[in-house]
C-alpha positions in Angstrom: 3.0 4.6 13.9 5.8 2.7 12.2 5.0 1.6 8.7 5.8 -2.1 8.7 3.8 -5.2 7.9 0.9 -5.9 5.5 -0.4 -3.1 3.4 -3.8 -4.2 2.1 -5.4 -2.7 -1.1 -9.0 -3.1 -1.9 -10.2 -4.9 -5.0 -12.6 -3.4 -7.6 -15.8 -4.2 -5.8 -19.1 -2.5 -6.9 -21.1 -3.8 -3.9 -20.3 -1.5 -0.9 -21.8 -3.8 1.7 -19.8 -6.8 0.3 -16.7 -4.7 0.3 -17.1 -3.8 3.9 -18.0 -7.4 4.9 -14.9 -8.7 3.1 -12.6 -6.0 4.6 -13.7 -5.9 8.3 -12.2 -9.2 9.4 -9.0 -8.4 7.7 -8.5 -5.2 9.7 -8.7 -7.2 12.9 -6.2 -9.8 11.6 -3.2 -7.4 11.7 -3.3 -5.2 8.6 -1.1 -2.1 9.1 -2.5 0.1 6.3 -5.6 -0.1 4.1 -5.7 1.6 0.7 -9.0 2.2 -1.1 -8.5 1.5 -4.8 -11.4 1.0 -7.2 -10.6 1.6 -10.9 -14.1 0.7 -12.1 -16.2 2.9 -9.8 -17.6 6.3 -10.7 -17.0 9.4 -8.5 -20.2 8.9 -6.4 -19.5 5.3 -5.7 -15.9 6.0 -4.8 -17.0 8.7 -2.3 -19.6 6.3 -0.8 -17.1 3.4 -0.5 -14.2 5.5 0.8 -16.4 7.2 3.4 -17.7 3.8 4.6 -14.2 2.3 4.7 -12.9 5.3 6.7 -15.5 4.7 9.4 -14.6 1.0 9.4 -10.9 1.8 9.6 -11.5 4.2 12.5 -13.2 1.4 14.4 -10.2 -0.8 14.1 -7.4 1.8 14.3 -6.1 1.2 10.8 -5.1 4.2 8.7 -6.9 4.6 5.4 -5.2 5.9 2.2 -6.9 6.7 -1.0 -5.4 5.6 -4.3 -4.8 8.3 -7.0 -7.4 10.7 -5.7 -6.0 13.3 -3.3 -9.1 15.5 -3.6 -11.2 12.6 -2.3 -8.8 11.9 0.5 -9.0 15.5 1.6 -12.8 15.6 1.2 -13.5 12.7 3.6 -10.6 13.3 5.9 -8.7 10.1 5.1 -5.3 9.5 6.7 -3.4 9.9 3.4 -3.1 9.1 -0.3 -1.0 7.1 -2.7 0.0 8.7 -6.0 1.5 7.3 -9.2 3.4 9.0 -11.9 0.3 10.3 -13.7 -1.4 11.7 -10.5 -1.2 15.0 -8.7 2.3 16.1 -7.6 3.4 15.0 -4.1 4.1 18.6 -3.1 0.5 19.5 -4.0 -0.8 16.5 -2.2 1.1 17.5 0.9 -0.4 21.0 0.7 -3.9 19.6 0.4 -3.6 16.9 3.1 -1.3 18.5 5.6 1.9 17.7 7.3 0.7 14.6 9.1 -0.9 12.8 6.2 0.7 9.5 5.0 1.7 10.0 1.4 3.0 7.2 -0.7 4.6 7.3 -4.1 4.9 4.7 -6.8 8.5 4.5 -7.8 8.3 1.3 -9.9 11.9 0.4 -10.7 13.3 3.9 -10.7 15.6 5.1 -7.9 15.7 8.6 -9.5 11.9 8.9 -9.1 12.3 7.6 -5.5 14.8 10.4 -4.8 12.4 13.0 -6.2 9.5 11.6 -4.2 11.6 11.6 -1.0 12.6 15.2 -1.6 8.9 16.2 -2.2 7.7 14.9 1.1 6.7 11.2 0.6 6.0 9.2 3.7 7.0 5.9 2.0 8.3 4.7 -1.4 6.7 1.9 -3.3 8.6 -0.3 -5.7 7.4 -3.1 -8.0 6.1 -5.2 -9.5 8.5 -7.8 -8.2 6.6 -10.7 -9.7 3.9 -11.0 -12.4 0.8 -9.3 -11.1 -2.8 -10.2 -12.0 -3.8 -6.6 -11.2 -1.2 -5.0 -13.5 0.1 -7.7 -15.8 2.1 -5.3 -18.0 3.7 -3.1 -15.3 7.4 -2.6 -14.9 9.4 -5.2 -13.0 11.7 -4.4 -10.0 14.4 -6.5 -8.4 14.9 -7.0 -4.7 18.3 -5.3 -4.7 16.4 -2.1 -5.5 15.0 -2.1 -2.0 18.5 -2.4 -0.5 19.6 0.5 -2.6 16.6 2.6 -1.6 17.7 2.5 2.0 19.6 5.7 1.3 16.4 7.7 1.3 15.6 6.9 4.9 11.9 6.2 4.3 9.9 3.0 4.6 9.9 0.9 1.5 6.8 -0.9 0.1 7.0 -3.8 -2.2 4.1 -4.7 -4.5 3.3 -6.9 -7.4 2.6 -10.6 -7.4 4.0 -11.1 -3.9 2.8 -14.2 -2.0 3.7 -15.6 1.4 5.8 -18.1 -0.5 8.0 -15.6 -2.3 7.8 -12.6 0.2 10.8 -13.8 2.3 13.6 -12.6 0.1 11.9 -9.3 -0.5 11.5 -8.6 3.2 15.2 -9.6 3.7 16.2 -7.2 0.9 14.6 -4.3 2.8 10.8 -4.2 2.3 9.1 -2.7 5.3 5.7 -3.4 4.0 4.2 -5.9 1.5 1.3 -4.5 -0.5 -1.3 -7.0 -1.8 -4.8 -7.2 -3.3 -5.5 -10.6 -4.8 -3.0 -12.4 -2.5 -5.5 -11.8 0.4 -8.9 -11.0 -1.2 -8.7 -13.9 -3.6 -7.3 -16.4 -1.1 -9.5 -19.3 0.0 -9.1 -18.0 3.6 -8.3 -14.3 3.5 -7.7 -14.0 7.3 -5.3 -16.9 7.2 -3.5 -15.3 4.2 -3.0 -12.1 6.3 -1.4 -14.2 9.0 0.8 -15.9 6.4 2.1 -12.6 5.1 2.8 -11.4 8.6 4.7 -14.5 9.4 7.1 -13.5 6.6 8.1 -10.5 8.6 8.4 -12.4 11.9 10.6 -15.0 10.4 12.9 -12.9 8.2 16.4 -11.9 9.2 17.1 -8.6 7.5 20.4 -7.6 6.0 22.5 -6.1 8.8 23.2 -3.1 6.6 19.5 -2.2 6.5 18.4 0.8 8.6 
């Protein structure tokens, strides 16, 4: 499937039933990928939540990726994983999850890291933060031109970090194939409407003609 559109990432939620109830309507609203991310949960809760989310994603035909935990992704049969600079190497992740897994790599503001990730078998390259982010307030900042420059790698480009429907347009025009969000949807007054607002940014954007 083409990787384009809204890439939804779960919040730190300790109540599994509430997490599923909050996520289910968003999967039917047009989310392209779901990433399970919970930095506060222990290993047992992470396995419980990831397994439950995988079943939910299967019902709705949305691929599930696991943040930072390739072993968990392999254990539950998730569709892939997302790794940062402190996590398992992409080559090892590919070995564990197989040739068809969706593997994402955090590249921050670093084209050299993106080049290495592309060579190691990444499925997409994630850049950001593009704006101040409530999830990672001290993270490195990226500029939209970076997305244009990353077209050379021939992989889908994900933009993350403080992106709202109001500021997403220039980022999509610059080359973002996907916008990744947590609070922009889960903390919105109407999360389903927020999904639609993000998707409208893709429908209404005219991309640079030099983009692949």
